[in-house]
GUKOL-792288 format. One line per 10 residues: number of its first residue (from 1); their letters; for each residue y, x, z of N, C-alpha, C, O, CB. Coordinates in steps of 0.2 Angstrom, whole numbers, plus 5000, padded with zeros to 4 digits. Glycine has a CB too. Layout:
<sites>
NUM> A> Y/X/Z/Y/X/Z/Y/X/Z/Y/X/Z/Y/X/Z | ...
</sites>
This chain:
<sites>
1> MFVANPERTL> 5545/5024/5114/5542/5022/5121/5547/5025/5126/5548/5031/5126/5535/5024/5121 | 5549/5021/5131/5552/5024/5137/5548/5023/5143/5545/5018/5145/5559/5020/5138 | 5547/5029/5146/5542/5029/5152/5547/5029/5158/5551/5034/5159/5538/5036/5152 | 5546/5024/5162/5550/5024/5168/5547/5026/5174/5550/5029/5179/5552/5016/5170 | 5540/5026/5174/5536/5028/5180/5530/5032/5177/5525/5030/5176/5533/5022/5184 | 5531/5039/5177/5526/5043/5174/5520/5044/5178/5515/5046/5176/5529/5050/5173 | 5520/5042/5184/5514/5042/5189/5509/5037/5187/5503/5037/5189/5516/5042/5196 | 5511/5031/5183/5506/5026/5182/5505/5026/5174/5510/5026/5170/5509/5019/5184 | 5499/5027/5172/5497/5029/5165/5491/5024/5163/5489/5020/5167/5495/5036/5164 | 5489/5025/5157/5484/5021/5154/5477/5023/5156/5472/5020/5154/5485/5020/5146
11> STIRAFLFDL> 5477/5029/5159/5470/5032/5160/5466/5028/5165/5459/5028/5164/5471/5039/5163 | 5468/5024/5169/5464/5019/5174/5463/5012/5171/5460/5008/5175/5468/5019/5181 | 5466/5011/5165/5466/5004/5163/5460/5002/5159/5458/5005/5154/5472/5003/5158 | 5457/4996/5162/5451/4994/5158/5452/4987/5155/5448/4985/5151/5445/4993/5163 | 5458/4984/5156/5459/4978/5153/5467/4977/5152/5471/4979/5156/5456/4972/5157 | 5469/4974/5146/5476/4972/5145/5476/4964/5146/5472/4960/5144/5478/4974/5138 | 5481/4962/5150/5483/4955/5151/5489/4954/5147/5495/4956/5150/5484/4954/5159 | 5489/4951/5142/5494/4950/5137/5498/4943/5138/5494/4938/5138/5492/4951/5130 | 5504/4943/5138/5508/4937/5137/5507/4935/5130/5505/4940/5126/5516/4938/5139 | 5509/4929/5128/5507/4927/5121/5514/4927/5116/5515/4932/5112/5504/4921/5120
21> DGVITPTAEV> 5518/4923/5118/5524/4922/5114/5529/4928/5115/5531/4930/5120/5528/4916/5116 | 5530/4932/5109/5534/4938/5109/5531/4944/5111/5534/4949/5110/5540/4937/5115 | 5524/4944/5112/5520/4949/5113/5515/4950/5108/5514/4955/5105/5517/4949/5120 | 5511/4945/5107/5506/4945/5102/5508/4941/5096/5507/4943/5090/5499/4941/5105 | 5512/4936/5097/5515/4932/5091/5522/4931/5092/5525/4931/5097/5511/4925/5090 | 5526/4931/5086/5533/4930/5086/5535/4923/5088/5541/4921/5086/5536/4932/5080 | 5531/4919/5092/5533/4912/5093/5538/4911/5098/5541/4906/5099/5527/4909/5096 | 5540/4917/5102/5546/4916/5106/5552/4914/5102/5556/4910/5105/5548/4923/5109 | 5553/4916/5096/5558/4914/5092/5558/4906/5090/5563/4903/5090/5559/4918/5085 | 5552/4904/5089/5551/4897/5088/5553/4893/5095/5556/4888/5094/5543/4895/5086
31> HRRAWAALFT> 5550/4895/5100/5552/4892/5107/5560/4892/5108/5563/4887/5110/5549/4896/5113 | 5563/4898/5106/5571/4898/5107/5574/4893/5102/5578/4889/5105/5573/4905/5105 | 5571/4892/5096/5574/4887/5092/5573/4880/5094/5577/4875/5094/5572/4888/5085 | 5567/4879/5097/5565/4872/5100/5570/4870/5106/5572/4865/5107/5558/4872/5102 | 5571/4875/5110/5575/4874/5116/5582/4873/5114/5585/4868/5117/5574/4880/5121 | 5584/4877/5109/5591/4876/5107/5592/4869/5104/5597/4865/5105/5593/4881/5101 | 5587/4866/5100/5588/4859/5097/5588/4854/5103/5592/4849/5103/5582/4858/5093 | 5584/4855/5108/5584/4850/5114/5591/4850/5117/5594/4845/5118/5578/4852/5118 | 5593/4856/5120/5599/4856/5124/5605/4856/5121/5610/4854/5124/5598/4863/5128 | 5606/4858/5114/5612/4857/5111/5613/4849/5110/5619/4847/5112/5611/4860/5104
41> AEFDSRGAAP> 5608/4845/5109/5609/4838/5108/5610/4835/5115/5615/4831/5116/5603/4835/5105 | 5607/4837/5120/5607/4835/5127/5614/4836/5130/5617/4831/5133/5602/4838/5131 | 5616/4842/5129/5623/4844/5132/5629/4841/5128/5634/4839/5131/5624/4851/5133 | 5628/4840/5122/5633/4837/5118/5634/4829/5120/5639/4827/5121/5631/4837/5110 | 5628/4826/5121/5628/4819/5123/5632/4818/5130/5634/4813/5132/5622/4816/5123 | 5631/4824/5134/5634/4823/5141/5641/4826/5142/5644/4826/5147/5629/4827/5146 | 5643/4829/5137/5650/4833/5137/5649/4839/5141/5655/4841/5144/5655/4828/5140 | 5644/4842/5142/5643/4848/5146/5644/4854/5142/5645/4854/5136/5635/4848/5149 | 5645/4860/5145/5646/4866/5142/5640/4867/5137/5634/4866/5138/5646/4872/5147 | 5642/4870/5131/5637/4871/5126/5631/4875/5128/5632/4880/5132/5640/4873/5119
51> YTEADYFEHL> 5625/4874/5125/5619/4878/5126/5620/4885/5122/5623/4884/5116/5613/4875/5124 | 5619/4890/5125/5619/4897/5122/5612/4901/5122/5608/4899/5126/5625/4901/5124 | 5611/4906/5118/5605/4910/5119/5605/4913/5125/5599/4914/5128/5605/4915/5113 | 5610/4914/5129/5610/4917/5136/5606/4913/5140/5603/4915/5145/5617/4919/5138 | 5607/4906/5139/5603/4901/5144/5596/4903/5143/5592/4902/5148/5605/4894/5142 | 5593/4904/5137/5586/4905/5136/5584/4911/5140/5579/4910/5144/5585/4906/5128 | 5587/4917/5140/5585/4923/5143/5586/4922/5151/5581/4925/5155/5588/4929/5141 | 5591/4918/5153/5592/4918/5160/5588/4912/5163/5586/4913/5169/5599/4916/5161 | 5587/4907/5160/5584/4901/5163/5577/4899/5161/5573/4895/5164/5588/4895/5163 | 5575/4901/5155/5569/4898/5151/5563/4903/5150/5557/4902/5151/5571/4895/5145
61> DGKPRFDGVR> 5565/4909/5148/5560/4914/5145/5555/4916/5150/5556/4918/5155/5564/4920/5143 | 5549/4914/5148/5543/4916/5152/5541/4911/5157/5535/4911/5160/5544/4922/5155 | 5545/4906/5158/5544/4901/5164/5540/4895/5161/5540/4893/5155/5550/4898/5167 | 5536/4891/5166/5533/4885/5164/5538/4880/5161/5544/4880/5164/5529/4882/5170 | 5537/4876/5157/5541/4872/5153/5546/4868/5158/5552/4868/5157/5538/4868/5148 | 5543/4864/5162/5547/4860/5166/5551/4863/5171/5557/4861/5173/5542/4855/5170 | 5549/4869/5174/5553/4873/5178/5560/4876/5174/5565/4876/5176/5550/4880/5180 | 5559/4877/5168/5564/4879/5163/5569/4874/5162/5575/4875/5163/5562/4882/5157 | 5567/4868/5161/5571/4862/5160/5575/4861/5166/5581/4860/5166/5567/4856/5159 | 5572/4861/5172/5576/4860/5178/5581/4865/5179/5587/4864/5182/5571/4860/5184
71> DVLASRGVVL> 5579/4872/5178/5584/4877/5179/5590/4877/5174/5596/4878/5176/5581/4884/5178 | 5589/4875/5168/5595/4874/5163/5599/4868/5165/5605/4869/5165/5592/4873/5156 | 5596/4863/5167/5600/4857/5169/5604/4859/5175/5610/4857/5176/5596/4851/5171 | 5601/4862/5180/5605/4864/5186/5611/4869/5184/5616/4868/5188/5600/4868/5191 | 5610/4873/5179/5616/4877/5177/5622/4873/5175/5627/4876/5175/5614/4882/5172 | 5621/4867/5173/5626/4863/5171/5628/4857/5176/5632/4853/5175/5625/4859/5164 | 5625/4858/5182/5626/4853/5187/5622/4846/5186/5625/4841/5189/5633/4852/5188 | 5617/4846/5182/5614/4840/5180/5607/4839/5184/5603/4844/5184/5613/4840/5172 | 5606/4834/5187/5600/4833/5191/5597/4826/5188/5600/4821/5187/5601/4832/5198 | 5591/4827/5186/5587/4821/5183/5581/4820/5187/5578/4825/5191/5585/4822/5176
81> PEGSPEDAPE> 5578/4814/5187/5572/4813/5190/5566/4817/5187/5566/4819/5182/5569/4805/5190 | 5561/4819/5192/5556/4824/5189/5552/4820/5184/5550/4824/5179/5552/4826/5195 | 5550/4814/5185/5545/4811/5180/5538/4814/5181/5537/4817/5187/5548/4812/5173 | 5534/4813/5176/5527/4815/5177/5526/4819/5170/5529/4817/5165/5522/4809/5178 | 5521/4823/5170/5519/4827/5164/5518/4822/5158/5518/4824/5152/5513/4831/5165 | 5516/4816/5159/5514/4811/5154/5520/4807/5151/5519/4803/5147/5509/4806/5156 | 5526/4809/5154/5532/4805/5151/5533/4806/5144/5532/4811/5141/5538/4808/5155 | 5535/4800/5141/5537/4800/5134/5543/4804/5133/5547/4805/5137/5538/4793/5131 | 5543/4808/5127/5549/4812/5125/5556/4809/5126/5561/4812/5126/5548/4815/5119 | 5556/4802/5125/5562/4799/5125/5565/4798/5132/5571/4797/5133/5562/4792/5122
91> LETVAGLGNR> 5561/4799/5137/5564/4798/5144/5568/4803/5146/5567/4809/5145/5558/4797/5149 | 5574/4801/5150/5578/4806/5153/5576/4808/5160/5579/4806/5165/5585/4803/5153 | 5570/4812/5160/5567/4815/5166/5566/4822/5164/5566/4824/5158/5561/4811/5168 | 5565/4826/5169/5563/4833/5168/5557/4834/5163/5557/4838/5159/5562/4837/5175 | 5552/4830/5165/5546/4830/5161/5547/4827/5154/5545/4830/5149/5540/4826/5164 | 5551/4822/5153/5553/4819/5147/5556/4824/5142/5555/4825/5136/5557/4813/5148 | 5561/4828/5145/5565/4833/5141/5560/4839/5139/5560/4841/5134/5571/4836/5145 | 5556/4841/5144/5551/4846/5142/5546/4844/5137/5545/4848/5132/5547/4847/5148 | 5544/4837/5137/5540/4835/5131/5543/4834/5125/5541/4835/5120/5537/4828/5134 | 5550/4833/5125/5554/4832/5119/5555/4839/5116/5554/4840/5110/5561/4829/5121
101> KNVHFARLLD> 5556/4844/5120/5556/4851/5118/5549/4853/5114/5549/4856/5109/5557/4856/5123 | 5544/4850/5117/5537/4852/5114/5536/4848/5107/5533/4851/5103/5531/4849/5118 | 5540/4843/5106/5540/4839/5100/5543/4844/5094/5541/4845/5089/5543/4832/5100 | 5549/4847/5096/5552/4851/5092/5548/4857/5090/5548/4859/5085/5559/4853/5095 | 5545/4860/5096/5541/4866/5095/5535/4865/5090/5534/4869/5085/5538/4869/5101 | 5531/4859/5091/5526/4858/5087/5528/4857/5079/5524/4859/5075/5522/4851/5089 | 5533/4853/5078/5536/4852/5072/5537/4859/5068/5535/4860/5062/5542/4848/5072 | 5541/4863/5072/5542/4870/5069/5536/4874/5067/5535/4877/5062/5547/4874/5073 | 5531/4874/5072/5525/4878/5071/5521/4875/5066/5518/4879/5062/5521/4877/5078 | 5520/4868/5065/5516/4865/5060/5519/4867/5053/5516/4867/5048/5515/4858/5061
111> SEGVAAYPGS> 5526/4867/5052/5529/4868/5046/5530/4875/5044/5530/4876/5038/5536/4865/5046 | 5530/4879/5049/5531/4886/5047/5525/4891/5048/5525/4896/5045/5537/4889/5050 | 5521/4889/5052/5515/4893/5054/5517/4899/5058/5523/4899/5060/5511/4895/5048 | 5512/4903/5060/5514/4909/5064/5509/4915/5062/5503/4913/5061/5514/4908/5071 | 5511/4921/5062/5507/4927/5061/5508/4932/5066/5514/4933/5068/5508/4930/5054 | 5503/4934/5069/5503/4939/5074/5507/4945/5072/5507/4947/5066/5496/4941/5077 | 5510/4949/5077/5514/4955/5075/5508/4960/5073/5503/4961/5076/5518/4958/5081 | 5510/4964/5067/5505/4969/5065/5503/4974/5070/5497/4976/5071/5507/4972/5059 | 5508/4976/5074/5507/4981/5079/5502/4979/5084/5498/4982/5087/5513/4984/5082 | 5503/4972/5086/5499/4969/5091/5492/4969/5089/5487/4970/5093/5502/4962/5093
121> LELLEECTRR> 5491/4967/5082/5484/4967/5080/5481/4974/5080/5475/4974/5081/5484/4964/5073 | 5485/4979/5078/5482/4986/5078/5480/4988/5085/5474/4991/5086/5487/4991/5076 | 5484/4986/5090/5482/4987/5097/5475/4984/5099/5471/4986/5103/5487/4986/5102 | 5475/4977/5097/5469/4973/5099/5463/4977/5096/5457/4977/5099/5470/4966/5096 | 5463/4979/5089/5458/4982/5086/5456/4989/5090/5450/4990/5090/5460/4984/5079 | 5461/4992/5092/5460/4999/5096/5456/4997/5103/5452/5001/5105/5466/5002/5097 | 5458/4991/5106/5455/4989/5112/5447/4988/5111/5443/4989/5115/5458/4983/5115 | 5446/4985/5105/5439/4983/5103/5435/4989/5102/5429/4990/5105/5439/4979/5097 | 5438/4994/5099/5434/5001/5098/5433/5004/5104/5428/5007/5105/5439/5005/5093 | 5437/5003/5109/5436/5007/5115/5433/5003/5121/5433/5005/5127/5443/5010/5117
131> EIDAAIVTSS> 5431/4997/5119/5428/4992/5124/5433/4991/5130/5430/4991/5136/5421/4995/5126 | 5439/4990/5128/5444/4988/5133/5445/4981/5133/5446/4978/5127/5451/4992/5132 | 5445/4977/5138/5445/4970/5138/5452/4968/5137/5457/4971/5138/5442/4967/5145 | 5453/4961/5135/5460/4958/5134/5460/4951/5136/5455/4947/5134/5462/4959/5127 | 5465/4949/5139/5466/4942/5140/5473/4939/5139/5477/4944/5138/5464/4940/5148 | 5474/4933/5138/5480/4930/5137/5482/4926/5143/5479/4923/5146/5480/4925/5131 | 5489/4928/5145/5492/4924/5151/5498/4922/5148/5503/4926/5148/5492/4929/5157 | 5499/4915/5148/5505/4912/5145/5507/4906/5149/5502/4902/5151/5504/4911/5138 | 5513/4905/5150/5516/4899/5153/5515/4893/5149/5515/4887/5151/5523/4900/5156 | 5515/4894/5142/5515/4889/5137/5509/4884/5138/5503/4887/5138/5516/4892/5130
141> RNGKRVLTAA> 5510/4878/5137/5504/4873/5136/5502/4873/5129/5497/4870/5128/5506/4866/5139 | 5505/4877/5125/5503/4877/5118/5499/4883/5116/5498/4885/5110/5509/4876/5113 | 5497/4887/5121/5494/4893/5120/5488/4893/5115/5488/4897/5110/5492/4896/5127 | 5484/4889/5116/5478/4889/5112/5480/4886/5105/5477/4888/5100/5472/4884/5115 | 5485/4882/5104/5487/4880/5098/5490/4886/5094/5489/4886/5088/5492/4874/5099 | 5494/4890/5097/5497/4895/5094/5492/4900/5092/5492/4903/5086/5502/4899/5099 | 5487/4902/5096/5482/4906/5095/5478/4904/5088/5476/4908/5084/5477/4907/5100 | 5476/4898/5088/5473/4895/5082/5477/4896/5076/5474/4898/5071/5471/4887/5084 | 5483/4894/5076/5488/4895/5071/5488/4902/5068/5489/4903/5062/5495/4892/5072 | 5487/4907/5073/5488/4914/5071/5481/4917/5069/5480/4923/5068/5491/4918/5077
151> GLNNRFEVIV> 5476/4913/5069/5469/4915/5068/5466/4919/5073/5461/4923/5072/5469/4919/5062 | 5468/4918/5080/5465/4922/5085/5462/4918/5090/5461/4920/5096/5471/4926/5088 | 5460/4912/5089/5457/4907/5094/5451/4910/5097/5449/4908/5102/5456/4901/5091 | 5447/4914/5093/5441/4917/5096/5441/4924/5098/5436/4927/5100/5435/4916/5090 | 5447/4927/5098/5448/4934/5100/5448/4935/5108/5446/4940/5110/5454/4936/5097 | 5450/4930/5112/5451/4931/5119/5446/4927/5123/5446/4921/5122/5458/4930/5121 | 5442/4930/5127/5437/4927/5131/5440/4923/5137/5438/4918/5139/5432/4931/5134 | 5446/4926/5139/5449/4923/5145/5457/4921/5142/5460/4925/5140/5450/4928/5151 | 5458/4915/5143/5465/4912/5142/5468/4908/5148/5465/4903/5149/5465/4908/5135 | 5473/4911/5151/5476/4907/5156/5482/4905/5154/5487/4908/5154/5477/4912/5163
161> DGVHSAALGL> 5483/4898/5151/5489/4895/5149/5491/4890/5153/5489/4889/5159/5487/4892/5142 | 5497/4887/5151/5500/4882/5155/5495/4876/5158/5496/4874/5163/5506/4879/5152 | 5491/4874/5153/5486/4869/5155/5481/4871/5160/5480/4868/5165/5482/4867/5149 | 5478/4877/5159/5473/4880/5164/5477/4881/5171/5474/4880/5176/5470/4886/5161 | 5483/4884/5171/5486/4886/5177/5488/4880/5181/5488/4880/5187/5492/4891/5176 | 5490/4875/5177/5492/4868/5181/5486/4865/5184/5486/4862/5190/5495/4864/5176 | 5480/4865/5181/5474/4862/5183/5472/4866/5190/5469/4863/5194/5469/4863/5178 | 5473/4872/5190/5472/4876/5196/5477/4876/5201/5476/4879/5207/5470/4883/5194 | 5483/4873/5200/5488/4873/5204/5491/4880/5206/5494/4881/5211/5486/4870/5211 | 5491/4884/5200/5494/4891/5201/5502/4891/5200/5504/4887/5195/5491/4896/5196
171> PGKPAPDTYL> 5506/4894/5204/5513/4895/5203/5514/4899/5196/5510/4903/5195/5517/4898/5209 | 5519/4897/5193/5521/4901/5187/5524/4907/5188/5526/4909/5194/5525/4897/5182 | 5525/4911/5183/5529/4917/5183/5536/4916/5185/5539/4910/5183/5530/4921/5176 | 5539/4920/5190/5538/4927/5191/5533/4928/5197/5532/4934/5199/5544/4930/5193 | 5529/4923/5199/5524/4924/5204/5518/4927/5200/5517/4926/5194/5521/4917/5207 | 5514/4931/5203/5509/4935/5199/5502/4931/5199/5498/4934/5196/5507/4942/5203 | 5502/4925/5201/5496/4922/5202/5492/4921/5195/5486/4921/5195/5497/4915/5205 | 5495/4919/5190/5492/4918/5183/5489/4925/5181/5483/4924/5178/5497/4915/5178 | 5492/4930/5182/5489/4937/5180/5483/4939/5184/5478/4941/5182/5495/4942/5180 | 5484/4937/5190/5479/4939/5195/5472/4935/5193/5467/4937/5194/5481/4938/5202
181> RAALELGIPS> 5474/4928/5191/5468/4924/5189/5465/4927/5183/5458/4926/5183/5471/4917/5188 | 5468/4929/5178/5465/4932/5172/5461/4938/5174/5455/4939/5171/5471/4934/5167 | 5463/4942/5178/5459/4948/5180/5453/4946/5184/5448/4949/5183/5463/4953/5185 | 5454/4941/5188/5448/4938/5191/5443/4935/5186/5437/4936/5187/5450/4932/5196 | 5445/4932/5181/5440/4929/5176/5437/4934/5172/5432/4933/5169/5444/4923/5172 | 5441/4940/5171/5438/4945/5167/5433/4949/5171/5428/4952/5169/5443/4950/5165 | 5433/4948/5178/5429/4952/5183/5431/4959/5183/5427/4964/5185/5422/4952/5180 | 5438/4961/5183/5440/4967/5183/5446/4968/5188/5450/4963/5188/5443/4970/5176 | 5445/4973/5193/5451/4973/5198/5458/4973/5195/5459/4976/5190/5450/4979/5203 | 5462/4970/5198/5469/4970/5195/5472/4977/5195/5476/4978/5190/5474/4965/5200
191> AECAVVEDAL> 5470/4981/5199/5473/4988/5199/5470/4992/5193/5473/4997/5191/5470/4992/5205 | 5465/4989/5189/5463/4992/5183/5465/4988/5177/5462/4989/5171/5455/4993/5183 | 5470/4984/5178/5473/4980/5172/5480/4981/5171/5484/4983/5176/5472/4972/5174 | 5482/4981/5165/5489/4982/5163/5492/4975/5161/5489/4972/5157/5490/4987/5157 | 5498/4973/5164/5501/4967/5162/5506/4969/5156/5510/4974/5156/5505/4964/5168 | 5506/4965/5151/5510/4967/5145/5515/4961/5144/5512/4955/5142/5506/4968/5138 | 5521/4962/5144/5526/4956/5144/5533/4958/5141/5535/4963/5141/5528/4954/5151 | 5536/4953/5138/5542/4953/5135/5548/4950/5139/5554/4951/5138/5543/4951/5128 | 5546/4945/5143/5550/4941/5147/5552/4945/5154/5547/4947/5157/5548/4934/5148 | 5558/4944/5156/5559/4947/5163/5555/4944/5169/5553/4947/5173/5567/4946/5164
201> SGVAAGAAGD> 5554/4937/5168/5550/4934/5173/5543/4936/5173/5540/4937/5178/5551/4926/5172 | 5540/4938/5167/5534/4940/5167/5533/4947/5169/5528/4949/5172/5531/4940/5160 | 5538/4951/5168/5538/4958/5170/5538/4958/5178/5534/4962/5181/5543/4962/5167 | 5542/4954/5180/5543/4953/5188/5536/4951/5191/5534/4953/5196/5548/4948/5190 | 5532/4946/5187/5526/4944/5189/5521/4950/5190/5517/4950/5195/5523/4939/5185 | 5521/4954/5185/5517/4960/5185/5519/4965/5190/5514/4968/5194/5517/4964/5178 | 5525/4966/5192/5527/4970/5197/5525/4967/5204/5525/4971/5209/5535/4971/5197 | 5525/4961/5204/5523/4958/5211/5516/4958/5213/5514/4957/5218/5526/4951/5211 | 5512/4960/5208/5505/4960/5209/5502/4967/5209/5506/4972/5208/5501/4956/5204 | 5496/4968/5211/5493/4974/5212/5490/4976/5206/5484/4977/5205/5488/4974/5218
211> FGLVIGVDRG> 5494/4978/5201/5492/4979/5194/5492/4987/5193/5497/4990/5195/5495/4975/5188 | 5488/4989/5188/5488/4997/5187/5494/4999/5183/5496/5005/5184/5482/4999/5184 | 5497/4994/5179/5502/4996/5175/5506/4990/5172/5503/4985/5171/5500/5000/5169 | 5513/4990/5172/5517/4985/5169/5520/4987/5163/5525/4992/5164/5522/4982/5175 | 5519/4984/5157/5522/4987/5151/5527/4981/5149/5525/4976/5147/5516/4988/5146 | 5533/4983/5148/5538/4979/5145/5538/4980/5137/5538/4985/5135/5545/4980/5148 | 5539/4974/5134/5540/4974/5126/5547/4972/5125/5548/4966/5126/5534/4970/5123 | 5551/4976/5122/5558/4975/5121/5559/4971/5114/5559/4974/5109/5562/4981/5121 | 5559/4964/5115/5560/4960/5109/5567/4958/5109/5569/4953/5105/5555/4955/5108 | 5572/4961/5113/5579/4959/5113/5582/4959/5119/5588/4959/5120/5580/4953/5109
221> VGTQALVESG> 5578/4959/5125/5581/4958/5131/5584/4965/5134/5588/4965/5138/5576/4955/5136 | 5581/4970/5131/5584/4977/5133/5579/4981/5138/5576/4978/5142/5591/4976/5136 | 5579/4987/5136/5575/4992/5140/5577/4992/5147/5572/4991/5152/5575/4999/5137 | 5583/4992/5149/5585/4993/5156/5584/4987/5160/5581/4988/5166/5593/4994/5156 | 5585/4981/5157/5583/4975/5160/5575/4974/5162/5574/4972/5167/5585/4969/5156 | 5571/4977/5157/5564/4977/5158/5562/4981/5164/5558/4980/5168/5560/4978/5152 | 5565/4987/5164/5564/4992/5169/5566/4990/5176/5562/4990/5181/5567/4999/5168 | 5572/4987/5176/5574/4984/5183/5570/4978/5185/5570/4977/5191/5582/4982/5182 | 5567/4975/5181/5562/4969/5183/5555/4972/5185/5551/4968/5188/5561/4964/5177 | 5554/4978/5184/5548/4981/5186/5543/4985/5181/5538/4986/5183/5544/4976/5189
231> ADLVVTDLAE> 5546/4985/5175/5541/4988/5170/5540/4996/5171/5545/4999/5173/5544/4987/5163 | 5534/4998/5170/5533/5006/5171/5534/5009/5165/5536/5015/5165/5526/5007/5173 | 5533/5006/5159/5535/5009/5153/5537/5003/5148/5535/4997/5149/5529/5013/5150 | 5541/5005/5143/5544/5000/5138/5543/5002/5131/5544/5008/5129/5551/4998/5139 | 5540/4998/5127/5539/4999/5120/5543/4993/5116/5544/4988/5119/5532/4999/5118 | 5544/4995/5110/5547/4989/5105/5541/4986/5101/5542/4981/5098/5552/4992/5101 | 5536/4990/5100/5530/4987/5096/5523/4990/5100/5523/4995/5102/5530/4990/5089 | 5518/4985/5100/5512/4987/5104/5509/4993/5101/5505/4996/5104/5508/4981/5105 | 5510/4994/5094/5506/5000/5091/5508/5007/5094/5505/5012/5094/5508/5000/5084 | 5514/5007/5098/5516/5013/5101/5511/5015/5107/5511/5021/5109/5523/5012/5104
241> LIPPLRTAHS> 5507/5010/5109/5503/5011/5114/5496/5015/5112/5492/5017/5116/5501/5005/5118 | 5495/5015/5106/5489/5017/5103/5488/5025/5104/5482/5027/5107/5488/5016/5095 | 5492/5029/5102/5491/5036/5104/5490/5038/5111/5485/5041/5112/5497/5040/5101 | 5494/5035/5116/5493/5037/5123/5486/5034/5125/5483/5037/5129/5498/5035/5127 | 5484/5028/5122/5478/5025/5124/5472/5029/5122/5467/5030/5125/5477/5018/5121 | 5473/5032/5116/5467/5036/5113/5467/5043/5117/5461/5045/5119/5469/5038/5106 | 5472/5045/5119/5472/5051/5124/5469/5050/5130/5465/5054/5133/5479/5054/5125 | 5471/5044/5133/5469/5042/5140/5461/5041/5140/5458/5042/5145/5473/5037/5143 | 5459/5038/5134/5452/5036/5134/5448/5039/5129/5443/5036/5126/5452/5028/5133 | 5449/5045/5128/5446/5049/5122/5439/5050/5123/5435/5050/5118/5449/5056/5122
251> TTETEV> 5436/5050/5130/5429/5051/5131/5425/5044/5130/5419/5044/5131/5428/5054/5138 | 5429/5039/5130/5425/5032/5129/5425/5029/5123/5423/5024/5122/5429/5027/5134 | 5428/5033/5117/5428/5030/5111/5421/5029/5108/5416/5033/5109/5432/5035/5106 | 5420/5023/5105/5414/5021/5102/5414/5021/5094/5419/5020/5092/5411/5015/5104 | 5409/5023/5091/5409/5023/5084/5409/5016/5081/5405/5012/5084/5403/5027/5081 | 5412/5015/5076/5412/5009/5072/5411/5010/5065/5411/5005/5061/5419/5005/5074
</sites>
């Protein structure tokens, strides 16, 4: 664990607001592969510079799907019509490409399944023991599908996913609005919530809001980059948070 801001601790935290892909489940890897399948074919057909993993971290990670499509295309000087969210995957529109990516993602998820990170499950169990609330905040429109695949569909009372945030007209990460909405739906002040994110855009969203703590999860983007985006502390596995959580909330432990 790397502590960047020792003045902000878990002692005031009553709820965790978790990103999903790359934080609770390893589906960030599935998303990366789906994006690679989409843009490798798209850029090959256009004779554009090849898609690389750097594109994922710079333009896609943590963002709403259609925003990511638009940003990657712009990096190659490609402009497409926006289309509508209902566009068929075959259409050459921003929405069409986004929906085509979702076809790749669904195929991979259905064929391979997904299991939550063991350390994330351990932290969720610790939260239950200490009556600390937890919510999911994800840009993905597949959030509930992923939770169901991981056997966690009944674990979170509050889920602010891409579908819910679009219905409310909330801007996506790096704006803090989706995290603020989760705190509101939990009924807990944002200053008593911790944002937990692996994406730089998500960490920036946490830093932009009035949250008690911003926790970066380094799944490959790097500790320094997470700290520069606003993380107060960085872990590589959520189980690392259990000892300091026990210390911070030792007087609130309940018997199980």
